[in-house]
N, C-alpha and C positions, 0 to 999 in steps of 0.2 A: 797745301793739304794733299795727302796721298789720295789717288783716285778711288781706292776702296773706301776710305773714310768719307769721301764725297758721296759715294753711293749710299753708304749707311745713313748719312745725314738726310739725304733726300728720301730714303726709304722710311726713316722714322718720321720725317715731316709728313709724308703721305699718310701714314697710319694715324698720327695724331690729328691731322686736319680732318680725315675721314671720320674718325671716332667722335671728335668734337662736333662735327656737323650732324651725324646721324643719331648720336646718343643724347646730345644736349640741345643744340640749336634747332633741330627739326621739331623738337617738342615744345618750343617756345613761340608764342605768337604775341607780339606787342601791338596794342591798339586793335586787336581782333584780326589783323591780317598781315602785319609786318613781321617777316621772318628774315633774319640775317643769314647770309651765305658766306662762309669764310674759306671753304674748300678750294675756290679758284686761286687762292694764294699759292697753292702747290704749283700750278701752271705758271703763274706770274713770276715765281722765284726759281724756276728751273734754270740750270746752268746755261750761260750764254753760248758755250761751245758745243751744245747739243745740235746735231743736225735736225733739219725740219721733220724728217720721218720719225726720229726718236721722240721729239717734242710732241708731235701729233699722237703718237702711240701712247705715251704716258698721260697726255691730257684725256684721251679717249678712255683709258683704264680708270682714271680718277672719276670722270663723269659717269661712266657706266657703273662704277661701284656705288655712287650716290643714287643713281637711278634704281639699282637693285634694291637698296634699302627703302627708297621712297615710292617704289613701284610707279615710276613716271615715264616709262616707255622710251627712254632715249633723249629726253629733253635736256638733261644735264650733260650728257655725252656730247650732244650737238653744240651746246653753248661752250663747252670746254674746247672742242675742236676749233670753233671759230676763233676763240681768243688765242689758241696756240698758233693758228694760221696767221693772224694779224700781228702777233707778238713782235717779230722783227721790225715791222713798219712802225709800231708804237714805240719800241725801244729807240729806233733811229730818230723819231720825232721828239721824244722826251729827252734823250741824252745826247743827241747830235754826234759830234766828232768823237767823243769818248767811246760810243758804241761802234762807229765806223772803224776805228783803229784798235778795237778790242782791248781798250784800256779801262773799260767801265768796271768800277767796283760799286755795286748797287748801294751798299750800306755807307759808303764814303761820299756819295753824291749829295747834292743839296736837297733840302726838303722840297723845294718847288719841283724839281725834276722827278723825285720819287712820287710826290703827290700826283703830278700830271700822269705819269705812267700808271699808277694804281687806279686813278679815277677813270681813265680811258678804258682800261682793261675791265674794271668792275662794271661800268655802265654798259659796255659792249656785251659782256657776259649776261648781265641781267636783262637787257633788251631782247637778246636772242632767246633766252630761257622763258621769259614771260610771254613773248610773242608766240613761241611754239606751244606753250601751255594753253594760251587762250585760243590760238589757231583761227582767229577771225578778226576782221577789221571792225566788226560791230563792238568789239571789246577794247577799242583803242584807248579809251580813257583808263580802263583798268591796267592796260599794259604800261602806259606812261606813268600813272600813279605808282604802280608797284615797282617799276624800274627806278623811279626817282627816290621813293621813300626807302625801299629795301636796299637800293644801291648806296644811299647816304649812310644808312646804318651799317651795312657791310663794309663800306669804305672806312668808316670810323674804327670798327673793330680791327680791320686789317692794318690800318696805320698804327694802332696800339701794338699789335703783334710784331710788326716790322720794327717799331721803336724798341720793344723788349729784346728782340733778336740783336738789333744794332748795339744796344747797351751791353749785351753779353759778350760781344766780339771785341 
C-alpha cells in the first residue's frame, strides 16, 4: 500500500473511532455504569513501523480528543500514552519472533495472538483510565470492577471490529 493511502486509512480510522466513541458509545450505559471504549483501537492498530515518538504523539492526540468531548481533564490522554508506550513490549510478548523480525501481519496472525495483544492493551488502558478517574485507593473495588467489566465489553466490541476489518482484507 502506498504510504499516502496508509495515512488516509489511519486518518479515517481516527475520525470513525473518535466519532463512534463520543457520539454513540459515550451516551450508552449498560447496567447503569458499564461504558464501552473502542477508541484505543486506534492506538492498538497503529502501523508497526512508526517510531515511538510518532506513536506517542498520535496516542496523545486521540486521548486528548476524547478528553475534550468528555471533559475528563487528561484521563484518556494519559491512558492512551501508557498503552502507546508499552505497545512494543506487548507486541513482542504476543507475537514473538514475527514482531522481532518485522514480519508481523496483524490480520494474518492467529486468533490467540491477536486476542492476547488486544486483551493486554485494553485492560492496561482501562486500568490506567479508571485509576486516574477515581484517583484514590479507597475506590479500589470500583477501579477493579470497572476495569474488568468495561474491559470485557470493550474487548468484545474491538474483537468484532478487528474481525470485520480482517474479513474486508
